[in-house]
C-alpha positions as CSV (number, residue, x, y, z in Angstrom):
1,M,118.6,74.8,110.8
2,P,118.7,74.6,114.3
3,N,122.6,75.2,114.1
4,M,122.1,78.1,111.7
5,L,119.6,79.9,114.0
6,S,122.2,79.4,117.0
7,Q,125.0,81.0,114.8
8,Q,122.7,84.0,114.2
9,L,121.7,84.4,117.8
10,K,125.3,84.1,118.7
11,R,126.3,86.7,116.2
12,N,123.5,89.1,117.0
13,G,122.4,88.3,120.5
14,I,124.1,91.1,122.2
15,W,122.4,93.6,120.0
16,I,118.8,91.9,120.1
17,F,119.1,92.4,123.9
18,V,120.5,95.5,124.2
19,S,117.7,96.7,121.7
20,L,114.4,94.8,123.6
21,L,115.7,96.1,126.8
22,C,116.3,99.6,125.5
23,Y,112.8,99.7,123.6
24,G,111.0,98.4,126.8
25,L,112.7,101.1,129.1
26,F,112.0,103.8,126.4
27,A,108.4,102.9,126.0
28,Y,107.2,102.1,129.7
29,D,109.9,103.9,131.8
30,L,110.6,107.2,130.6
31,E,109.4,110.7,130.9
32,R,109.8,113.3,127.9
33,T,111.7,115.7,130.5
34,N,114.5,113.1,131.4
35,F,116.4,114.2,128.2
36,Y,119.8,112.4,129.5
37,R,118.2,109.0,129.9
38,L,116.5,109.5,126.6
39,L,119.6,110.3,124.9
40,L,121.4,107.3,126.5
41,L,118.7,104.9,125.8
42,Y,118.3,106.3,122.1
43,T,122.0,106.1,121.7
44,G,121.9,102.2,122.6
45,L,119.1,101.6,120.4
46,F,120.9,103.4,117.3
47,V,124.1,101.6,117.8
48,S,122.4,98.3,118.2
49,F,120.4,99.0,114.8
50,L,123.3,99.7,112.9
51,S,125.1,96.6,114.0
52,L,122.2,94.6,113.3
53,V,121.7,96.1,109.8
54,F,125.2,95.8,108.7
55,L,125.9,92.4,110.5
56,N,122.8,90.8,108.6
57,K,123.1,92.3,104.8
58,N,122.4,89.0,103.2
59,N,119.7,88.0,106.1
60,T,116.7,90.0,105.3
61,K,114.3,87.3,106.9
62,L,115.8,88.1,110.3
63,L,115.9,92.0,109.7
64,I,112.2,91.8,108.9
65,I,111.6,89.9,112.1
66,L,113.4,92.0,114.2
67,S,111.7,95.2,112.7
68,F,108.3,94.1,113.6
69,A,109.3,92.2,116.8
70,F,110.8,95.5,118.1
71,R,107.4,97.3,117.4
72,A,105.6,94.6,118.9
73,V,107.3,95.7,122.1
74,L,105.7,99.2,121.8
75,L,102.3,98.0,121.3
76,F,100.7,98.4,124.9
77,S,102.5,101.6,125.5
78,I,101.2,105.2,125.7
79,P,103.1,107.8,123.6
80,N,105.5,109.7,125.5
81,L,107.4,112.0,123.6
82,S,104.4,113.6,121.8
83,D,100.9,114.4,123.0
84,D,99.6,114.8,119.4
85,F,97.5,111.7,119.7
86,F,95.3,113.1,122.0
87,R,94.1,115.6,119.2
88,F,94.1,112.4,116.9
89,I,91.4,110.7,119.3
90,W,89.3,113.9,119.6
91,D,88.8,114.4,115.9
92,G,88.2,110.8,115.4
93,R,85.5,110.7,118.1
94,L,84.0,113.8,116.6
95,I,83.5,112.1,113.4
96,F,82.2,109.1,115.2
97,E,79.5,111.5,116.8
98,G,78.4,112.9,113.2
99,L,80.3,116.0,114.0
100,N,82.7,117.8,111.5
101,P,86.3,118.0,113.1
102,Y,86.9,121.2,110.8
103,L,84.5,123.0,112.7
104,Y,85.1,122.6,116.4
105,L,87.9,123.7,118.7
106,P,88.7,121.4,121.6
107,E,89.4,124.3,123.9
108,S,85.9,125.8,123.3
109,E,83.8,122.7,123.5
110,P,85.9,119.8,124.7
111,N,82.8,117.8,125.9
112,L,81.3,117.0,122.5
113,V,83.1,113.5,122.9
114,A,83.6,111.0,125.2
115,D,86.3,112.1,127.6
116,G,86.6,115.4,126.0
117,Q,88.1,117.4,128.7
118,Q,90.8,114.6,129.6
119,L,91.8,115.0,125.7
120,Y,91.7,118.6,125.8
121,E,94.1,118.6,129.1
122,G,96.4,115.9,127.2
123,M,96.9,117.7,124.1
124,G,97.8,121.1,125.9
125,A,96.3,124.5,125.4
126,M,98.3,125.2,122.3
127,N,97.4,122.1,120.3
128,G,93.6,122.3,121.4
129,S,93.5,126.2,120.6
130,H,93.4,125.9,116.7
131,Y,91.3,124.0,114.2
132,T,92.5,120.5,113.0
133,C,95.2,120.7,110.1
134,Y,94.6,116.9,109.2
135,P,93.5,116.2,105.8
136,P,90.7,113.7,105.4
137,L,92.1,110.3,104.7
138,N,94.1,111.2,108.1
139,Q,90.7,111.8,109.8
140,F,89.4,108.5,108.5
141,A,92.4,106.9,110.4
142,F,91.7,108.9,113.5
143,L,87.9,107.3,113.2
144,M,88.9,104.0,113.2
145,P,89.8,103.7,117.2
146,A,86.3,105.6,117.9
147,L,84.5,102.9,115.5
148,F,85.5,100.1,117.7
149,F,86.3,101.8,120.9
150,S,84.5,104.9,121.3
151,K,85.2,105.4,125.1
152,Q,88.4,103.5,125.8
153,F,91.5,105.5,125.5
154,F,93.9,102.7,125.8
155,A,92.5,100.8,123.2
156,S,92.3,103.8,120.9
157,T,96.2,103.8,120.9
158,I,96.7,100.4,120.3
159,T,94.3,100.5,117.1
160,M,96.2,103.4,115.6
161,R,99.4,101.8,116.3
162,L,98.2,98.5,114.5
163,I,97.4,100.8,111.6
164,L,100.7,102.1,111.5
165,I,102.5,99.0,111.7
166,A,100.2,97.5,108.8
167,A,101.3,100.7,106.7
168,D,105.0,99.5,107.6
169,V,104.2,96.3,106.1
170,G,103.0,97.9,103.0
171,V,106.5,100.3,103.0
172,L,108.4,96.8,103.5
173,Y,106.6,95.2,100.3
174,F,106.5,98.3,97.7
175,G,110.0,99.3,99.2
176,K,111.5,96.1,98.2
177,K,109.9,96.5,94.8
178,L,111.5,100.0,94.3
179,L,114.9,98.8,95.3
180,D,114.6,95.9,92.9
181,L,113.7,98.4,90.1
182,L,116.7,100.6,91.0
183,K,119.1,97.5,91.3
184,L,119.7,98.6,95.2
185,P,120.4,96.0,97.6
186,N,117.4,94.9,99.8
187,Y,119.3,95.7,103.4
188,T,119.1,99.5,102.8
189,L,115.4,99.3,103.3
190,F,116.2,98.6,106.9
191,L,118.0,101.7,107.7
192,Y,114.3,102.9,107.5
193,L,112.3,100.2,108.8
194,L,114.6,99.0,111.6
195,N,115.7,102.6,112.5
196,P,114.8,103.1,116.1
197,F,113.8,106.9,115.1
198,I,111.1,105.3,112.8
199,I,110.1,102.6,115.4
200,L,109.8,105.3,118.1
201,E,108.6,108.2,116.5
202,L,105.8,106.7,114.2
203,T,104.8,103.2,115.7
204,G,105.7,104.5,119.3
205,N,104.2,108.1,119.1
206,L,101.4,107.6,116.6
207,H,102.8,109.9,114.1
208,F,101.0,109.0,110.7
209,E,103.9,109.8,108.4
210,G,104.2,106.0,108.1
211,L,100.9,105.8,106.3
212,M,101.7,108.6,104.0
213,L,105.0,106.8,103.1
214,F,103.4,103.8,102.3
215,L,100.9,105.4,99.9
216,L,103.8,107.5,98.4
217,A,105.9,104.4,97.9
218,V,102.9,102.8,96.1
219,A,102.4,106.0,93.9
220,L,106.3,106.0,93.1
221,Y,106.4,102.1,92.1
222,Y,103.3,102.9,89.6
223,L,105.0,106.0,88.4
224,F,108.2,103.9,87.7
225,T,106.5,101.1,86.1
226,N,104.4,103.3,83.5
227,R,101.1,103.0,85.2
228,W,100.8,106.7,85.9
229,K,96.9,106.9,86.4
230,L,97.3,104.4,89.2
231,S,100.3,106.4,90.6
232,A,98.0,109.5,90.8
233,V,95.4,107.9,92.8
234,F,98.0,106.4,95.4
235,F,99.6,110.1,95.5
236,S,96.5,111.8,96.1
237,L,95.9,109.5,99.1
238,S,99.3,110.3,100.2
239,V,98.5,114.0,100.1
240,S,95.1,113.3,102.0
241,V,97.5,112.1,104.9
242,K,99.9,114.7,105.0
243,L,100.1,117.5,102.5
244,I,103.7,117.4,102.2
245,P,104.1,115.5,99.2
246,L,102.4,118.1,97.1
247,L,106.1,119.6,97.3
248,F,107.1,117.0,94.7
249,L,104.6,117.4,91.9
250,P,106.5,120.0,89.7
251,L,109.5,117.4,89.8
252,F,107.2,114.8,87.9
253,L,107.1,117.2,84.7
254,K,110.1,115.7,82.8
255,K,109.2,112.2,83.8
256,L,105.6,112.4,82.5
257,G,105.8,115.2,79.8
258,L,103.4,118.1,80.0
259,K,100.2,116.2,78.7
260,K,100.3,113.3,81.2
261,S,101.6,115.8,83.9
262,V,98.4,118.0,83.7
263,S,96.4,114.9,83.8
264,Y,98.3,113.5,86.8
265,F,97.7,116.8,88.7
266,T,94.3,117.2,87.7
267,I,93.6,113.5,89.1
268,V,95.4,114.5,92.4
269,A,93.4,117.8,92.8
270,L,90.1,116.4,91.9
271,L,90.3,113.4,94.2
272,N,91.3,115.4,97.2
273,L,88.5,117.5,96.4
274,L,86.2,114.4,96.8
275,Y,87.9,113.2,99.9
276,F,86.9,116.7,101.5
277,A,83.6,116.6,100.0
278,P,82.3,114.5,103.1
279,F,83.4,117.4,105.4
280,F,82.2,120.4,103.3
281,S,81.1,123.6,105.0
282,F,81.6,127.1,103.9
283,S,83.7,127.5,107.3
284,L,86.0,124.5,106.2
285,L,88.7,126.1,104.1
286,E,88.9,129.2,106.4
287,N,89.5,127.1,109.6
288,F,91.8,124.7,107.6
289,M,93.8,127.5,106.2
290,S,94.1,129.3,109.5
291,S,95.8,126.5,111.0
292,I,98.3,126.2,108.2
293,H,99.0,129.9,108.2
294,L,99.4,129.6,112.2
295,Y,102.0,126.8,111.4
296,F,104.0,128.9,109.2
297,Q,103.8,132.3,111.0
298,N,103.6,131.5,114.5
299,F,105.5,128.3,115.6
300,E,109.2,127.9,116.0
301,F,110.9,124.5,116.8
302,N,114.2,122.9,115.9
303,A,115.1,125.3,112.7
304,S,118.2,125.8,111.2
305,F,118.8,128.8,108.7
306,Y,115.3,130.4,110.0
307,Y,117.1,130.8,113.3
308,I,119.9,132.6,111.6
309,I,117.4,134.7,109.6
310,R,115.5,135.4,113.0
311,E,118.5,136.7,114.6
312,I,119.4,138.9,111.6
313,G,115.9,140.3,112.0
314,Y,116.2,141.2,115.9
315,A,119.6,143.1,115.1
316,I,118.0,145.0,112.4
317,K,114.3,145.4,113.3
318,G,114.8,144.7,117.1
319,Y,111.8,142.1,116.9
320,N,110.8,138.7,115.8
321,I,110.1,138.6,112.1
322,I,108.7,135.5,111.8
323,H,105.4,136.7,110.2
324,S,107.3,138.3,107.2
325,V,109.6,135.4,106.9
326,G,106.7,132.8,107.2
327,S,105.1,134.6,104.3
328,V,108.0,134.7,101.9
329,T,109.2,131.0,102.9
330,P,106.6,129.2,101.0
331,F,107.5,131.1,97.7
332,L,111.1,130.6,98.2
333,V,110.8,126.8,98.3
334,F,108.3,126.9,95.5
335,F,111.0,128.4,93.2
336,A,113.9,126.4,94.5
337,V,111.4,123.1,93.6
338,L,110.9,124.6,90.2
339,A,114.4,125.4,89.7
340,L,115.2,121.4,90.7
341,S,112.3,120.6,88.0
342,Y,113.6,122.5,85.3
343,F,117.6,122.3,85.7
344,R,118.0,118.3,86.8
345,K,117.2,115.5,84.4
346,N,114.3,114.3,86.4
347,N,113.0,111.6,83.8
348,S,115.3,109.0,85.4
349,F,114.2,107.2,88.4
350,E,117.4,108.0,90.2
351,T,117.4,111.6,89.7
352,L,113.9,112.2,90.2
353,L,114.2,110.6,93.7
354,S,117.4,112.6,94.6
355,S,115.5,115.7,93.4
356,M,112.7,114.8,95.9
357,L,115.0,114.5,98.6
358,F,116.8,117.7,97.9
359,S,113.4,119.4,97.9
360,I,112.2,118.1,101.2
361,V,115.7,119.2,102.7
362,I,115.3,122.8,101.3
363,Y,111.8,123.1,102.9
364,Y,113.0,122.1,105.9
365,S,116.3,124.2,106.1
366,L,114.2,127.1,105.7
367,A,111.0,126.1,107.9
368,S,110.4,127.7,111.2
369,V,109.3,124.2,112.7
370,V,111.0,120.8,112.1
371,H,109.9,118.3,114.4
372,P,111.6,115.0,114.9
373,W,109.0,112.9,113.0
374,Y,109.3,115.1,109.8
375,I,112.6,113.5,108.9
376,A,110.9,110.2,108.3
377,L,110.1,111.5,104.6
378,P,114.0,112.5,104.0
379,L,115.1,109.0,105.6
380,F,112.8,107.2,103.5
381,L,113.9,109.0,100.2
382,S,117.6,108.3,101.1
383,V,116.9,104.7,100.9
384,F,116.6,104.8,97.2
385,T,119.4,107.6,96.6
386,G,122.5,106.4,98.4
387,Y,122.7,109.7,100.4
388,R,123.4,108.9,104.3
389,F,122.9,112.4,105.7
390,P,119.1,111.6,106.8
391,L,120.7,108.7,108.6
392,V,122.8,111.0,110.4
393,W,119.8,113.2,110.9
394,S,117.6,110.5,112.6
395,F,120.4,110.4,115.5
396,F,120.9,114.0,115.8
397,I,117.4,115.2,115.5
398,M,116.7,113.5,119.0
399,L,118.8,116.4,120.5
400,S,115.9,118.8,120.0
401,Y,113.9,116.9,123.0
402,A,116.2,118.9,125.2
403,A,113.6,121.5,124.9
404,Y,111.4,119.6,127.2
405,Q,113.8,119.2,130.2
406,E,111.8,121.8,132.2
407,A,108.2,122.4,132.6
408,T,108.5,125.6,130.5
409,Y,109.5,124.8,127.2
410,Q,113.1,126.1,126.3
411,E,115.2,125.1,123.4
412,N,118.8,124.7,123.9
413,L,120.2,126.5,120.7
414,Y,123.6,124.9,121.2
415,L,122.5,121.5,120.8
416,V,120.3,122.6,117.6
417,A,123.6,124.2,116.3
418,I,125.3,120.8,116.8
419,E,122.5,119.0,115.0
420,Y,122.6,121.0,111.8
421,S,126.3,121.4,111.9
422,V,126.7,117.6,111.8
423,V,123.9,116.9,109.3
424,Y,124.9,119.9,106.9
425,A,128.6,119.0,107.1
426,V,127.7,115.4,106.0
427,F,125.3,116.5,103.3
428,I,127.8,118.7,101.7
429,Y,130.4,116.1,102.0
430,E,128.2,113.5,100.3
431,I,127.3,116.2,97.4
432,M,131.0,116.9,96.8
433,V,132.7,113.7,97.4
434,G,130.6,110.5,98.0
435,S,127.2,111.1,96.2
436,I,128.0,113.4,93.3
437,G,127.6,110.5,91.1
438,Y,124.8,108.0,91.5
439,V,126.7,104.9,89.9
440,Q,129.4,105.3,92.8
441,V,127.0,105.4,95.2
442,K,125.1,102.5,93.8
443,K,128.3,100.3,93.7
444,S,129.3,101.2,97.0
445,L,125.9,99.9,98.5
446,A,126.3,96.6,96.4
């Protein structure tokens, strides 16, 4: 055993060392404005991650240890790529004070909670000027730090990080079960779990896509093992963390059939109404939807086709047509998902998962906002499909942080163009050559 451990360390030592060093520097000695250092450290992490995964395909025990050891390096860090966590703490402390987070604006009444003014300044005027858009289960996760540390900022970030690490344990458990059902090799799960993008954006920067994906993994496992009622319960919980899984519901029609689908959708809808019940107010729906509306029709970041449409709008109309595009985009995405639901044979697990992947890619292709952490969902789905363009995307998405180099936010559209040119090129290649037949992909992964 000692000899085997020595051999493993010898083979992987350089990559483990580089990873630990880069994670430490990234978490404790990096400012978001220092884009070139960020890119250098991330490149080192990404190369090390790929080396570790492909050198240890048959050593999942080591990959598990490394996945959580690297997360542990970030445990005591303060998120440095996103300020959303200030809003999370503010919402959680509102609930702790017996107040409804859907009814209060940080900019109007910051001092309703402990350290409210500092939290408002941390989240920024843009984040603090609109009502919260986070569903109830996500709010419950925000409450957890306040229950134990109602006035300790640092301890609050650690508590949220532990919740997300626990969710990753769940992803590991149910992700492996899904891979076994699909007869795919277990090492592919670490293209998600060991990926520095996931470790930095979710564990490091406290984005709750990790919790959503854990619950979605459970829902898919129970769906694939014909326990559809239990699946609907966990799917509803996933939606109650982030609304985005609602996009996938039409794709379940062929798998479940019409009668079961209606029951499945009804369970999801009724349970989510139940989750919102403790926050019920006549202003809740208006405030919640105003934030969703704001997202679709006011914000722009790291978009792809939307930026092309915007430039056409400038040429024809002479002004930014985001309001018009934002009103149409949800309908385009909805009809695209319906088309995938009708024309593809989603009664098979493999096709259903790839349809889910295509749906989210269509949505992000048309969206006006694609924050880096959004890519966690397509990356997770790609583990079970054989498509690897989301893996490529998880590297190039970091180019979007060039927008924060200056005090005034300014995107570098050349870097945005590089990001999407590479990602779409790999996507098209995989559709036409690599992944057009799932059996071929399955064989290549074995």
